[in-house]
N, C-alpha and C positions, 0 to 999 in steps of 0.2 A: 791226526788231530791230537793236540796237547790236552790231556785231561784237565778239567776245571777243578781247582783245589777244593772249592766248596762242595762240588759233587762227590769228590773222593771222601771227604769227611762225612757227608750225609750218608753215602752208600755204606761206609764202614759201620757207622752207628746203627743205621737202619737194619743191616744184616744181623747185628748182635741183639738188637732190642726186639725185633718183630718176627724174624724168621725162625721156625722151629729147628731143633737140633737134628742131626742126621739120623735117619731111621724113624723119626716121629712123623705121624700122619699129618699131611698138610691140609687135607680136606676131609673132614669126618663124614661128609655127605657123598663121598666118591662112590660111584656105582660101576662095578667092573663090566656091567652089561652094555654100557655106552662109552664112547671114546672121550667124552667130556661132560663136565657138570658145572653148574654155576657155583661160584665161591660162596661160602657161608657169609651172611651179612655181618655178623659181629667181627669176623676176621678182617673184612674190608675196612670197616670203621676203625678198628684198633690199629691196623697198619697205617692208615692215613694219618691218624692223630699221632702215632709214634714217630712217623717221618717228620711231622711238624716239630715235635720235641727234639728230634735228632738234629734238626737244622738250627736249633737255638732260637725258635720263634719267640717274639715278645708276648707280653700278656694280652695286648690288643688282638694279635693274630690268633692266639689260642682261643680267645673269647669268640671271635668270628668263626673259627673252625667248629667250636661246640654248637654254635647257632646253625651252621650248615648241616650238621648231623642230628640235630635235636629232634626234629619232627619226622624222622625216618619211619615209615610204616613197617609193619611186620613182614610184609611181602612186597618190597619195592621192585619196580621194574629194573631191567638191566640199564636202560637209559638213565634212570634216576641215579643209580649207583655211579655210573660213569661220569655224569655231570657233577655230582657231589665230590667225587675224588679229584676231578680236574680243578674244581673251585678251591679245594683244600690246597692243592699244589700251587695254585696261583697266589696264595697268600705268602709263599716263601720264595717265589722265583719270578722275576719280572718278565722273562721270556714266556713262562707259562701264562702269566696274566694277560699278555698281549695275544697269545694264541687263543685263550678262552674267549676273549673279547671278539677276536676275528671270527670265531666259529659261532658267535651269537647273532651275526648280522650277514646280509647278502654281500657277495663279492662286489667290490667297488673299483677294481683295477685288474688289468690283464696280467701284469707281472706280480707274482706273489712273493712275499718276503721269504727269505731262506729260513728253513727250520732245521738246519744241520745240528743244532744243539740237542735235538731229540735223539741223535745217534751217538752222543757223547758216551763212551764206554764207562765213564765214572758216574753217570746219572743213575739214580735208583731205577731199576728196570720196571718194577711194578708201575710206578708213576709215569715214567717216560713212555712205556709201551701203551699205557692206557690213553695218554695224550695223543699218541700216534693214531690210535683208533678213533678218538674224538675228531681229530683233524681229518682223517680219511672219510669219516661219515659226512663231514661238511663238504669235502671235495666232491664226493659222489652227488650230493644234493646240487652242487654247482656244475655237474656234468664234466668234471675234471678227472676222468677215469684213469689216465696214465699217472697223474700225480698221486691219486689215491692208491694205485697199485704199488708205487714206490714206498708208500708208508706201511702197508699192511700185508704185502705178499708173503713176507717171511715170518709174520707173527703166528703164534700157536694159541689155541683156545685156553690153555692153562696159564697163559701169560697175561691175561686181561680179566677184568671183573665182568665183562659182558661177552662171554664166548659165543653165544648165539648171534649177537650183533656182528662180531668179527667175521664169523663164517658167512653170515648173510651178505655183508658188504663185500667180502671177497668174491662171493658168488655173483653179485651184481656187476662188479668190475670185470670179471672174466667173461660173463655173458655179454656185456656191452662191447667188449673188445674182441668178441668172437673167439675166445680161447676155450675151445670145446673141452679139451682134456682136463685142464685145471678147473674149469667151471663145474664139470660133472663130479669131480673129486670133492670140491668144497661143498657142493650141494648135498652129495651123499653123506658127508660127515655131519652136516647140519641136521639132516633128516634122521640120522641114527640117534640123535638126542632130541627128537621133536617134542617129547613130553616136557622138556625143560625150555622149549623155545616159544616165543610169542606166536600166536596163531597166524598173524599176518606174515611172519617170516616163513612159516611152514607152507602156507598156501602159495605164496609167490615163488618159493623154492621149487615146489612141485611143477609149477607152470614153466619156470626156467629150465628145469630138467627135461621136460617133454619137448620144449622148444629146441634145446641144444642137441638132444638125441637125434632129431630128424634133420639137423643142419649138415649139409654136404657142400664141399668146396665147389666153386664155379657154377653153382646152380643159380637160377634167377633170384631166389630168396637170398642166397649168400652174397651175390653181387649187389642187390638192393641194400642190404645192411651195410656193406662196405661203403656204398655211396652215402648213406645216411651218416656214417661215422666221419667221412670226409667233410660233409656239410657241417657237422657239429664242430669239427676242428677249425674250419674256416670261420665259423661264427665266433669262435673263441680267440680268433686272431692267430691261430696256429697254421701258418702257410709256408713252412720250411721244407727241407729236403724230405722229411718223413712223409708229409702229406703228398708231395709230388710223386714220391715212390708209390704211395697207395693209389694215386690216380692212374699212374702207368699200369699198375697191376690190375685195376678195374678194366682199363682198356683192353689189356691182354685177355682177361676172362671174357669180356664181351666179344672179342674177336673169335675166341674158341666157340662161344655159343652161337654166333652168327654162322661160322663155318659149319658147325654141326647141323644147324637148320638148313643151310644151303645144301649140304650133302643129302639130307632127308628129302628135300624137294627134288633133287636130281634123281634119287632112287625112285621116287614116286612117278616122275615123268618117264623114266626109262621103263618102269614096270608097265605103265599105260601103253607105251609104244610097242611093247612085246606081247601084249594081250592079243590072242587070235581073233580074227573077224568071223563073219558068218561062213559056214562051210559051203563048198561048191554043191549045187543041187545034184550033179551027176559025177560019177567017177571018171573024170577025163582031164587031160592036160589043159590047164588054163591058158587061154591065149592072152595076148597083150601086144599093143603096138608101141608102147613107150620105150625109151632107151634104157630103162632100168636104173634111172637115177632119181634120188629124192632130195628135197631141200634139207640141208642140215639145220637141225633145231638147236637154238641157243639154250643150252642147259647149264651153262656156267663152266668155268675152267677150274683147274686145281690151284691157281694162284690168285690172290686178291680176294677181298670179301665181297665185292660188289658186282660180280659177274652174272648174277642171276638176272633174268629178264625182269622188266619193271613190275609185271603182274605178280611174279613169284616173290620178288623182293618185298612188295607191299604185303603179301601174305605172311612172310616171315616177320615183318615189322608188327603186324597186327597180333601175331602169336605172342611176341615179346610184350607188347603193350597190354595184353590181357592179364599177364601174370605180374607185371610191375605195378606198384602203386602209381597213381596218376601223376604225382609230382616228380616221378623219375622219367616221365616221357621226354621232358626237355633234355635231360642228360643223354638219353638214347639218341635223340635227334642230333645232338652235338657230336656224338660218336660217328654217326653216318657222315655228317658234314666234314669232320676232320679227316676221315679216311678217303672220302671223295676228293678232298683237296690234295691228299698225298698221291692219289692216282693221277690227277691232272698234272702233277709235277714230273711224273715219270716220262 
């Protein structure tokens, strides 16, 4: 990507004017006991206004910027700081202005405009990174978790003015996409600084942590969540190769689950067949007139999912149905029909 000349100039002036010299403390409120800390409010405001000056903003833009920061409370929320910073950047960049407007209203189309300019290496990182966070927050609200992950997966708490928000939305994205390892890591980092986090973030982070800790691959719960994710993608018009691959993976997991239940049913029936009957009343050789043959009981074969007798198959179906949410019943039935069709073709 060819660096934007305007961004090069802004970045150079921004670095000289507002960033401290090497060895100077960036954050006087830094606490070594926690991995992150909110940025001091005066620092955020001064850097935002300094960037405006570095960009050569006219008098009207400077006046608007002063109005944006004028009524700032002594203890503003992270969201407040993030929105004000984005609004300041929107005064000097048309792309930022469009993005801020987009993030202020519901999504109106399936195909989103490209925001590659946020990755321009010449753009001032403080402002570009915070706009990426603002954009990701909106994407999460629109259930566009993959797109949100592209924006914030590589951001660090010390790169934004809302570190708790960054960690929270990273956690939400990873939780929604069933990325257990990354989710637990971001949640853990958020909770290490919970004294500096909004209470709603802390409460939800703890719930997500407990939820992810118990999540295991190919369980009913795991399969159900993957089904929900496919439904979400289809509702968003995402019906490409990635979704089809996910659907195939769900079928494979269901196949494993059905096979496991089938094997359990076989073991139960075999155990019942091997249970001894009532003992002979006297110690003598038992007589019998039969030829010594018994009817073979259909307990299923090692190939195919549907070899259980109808009664046992219905039992397996009921067991799955009890654990799945009711709206997944249709998907499970489709699974049975699909595999039954495959058997008929053999």
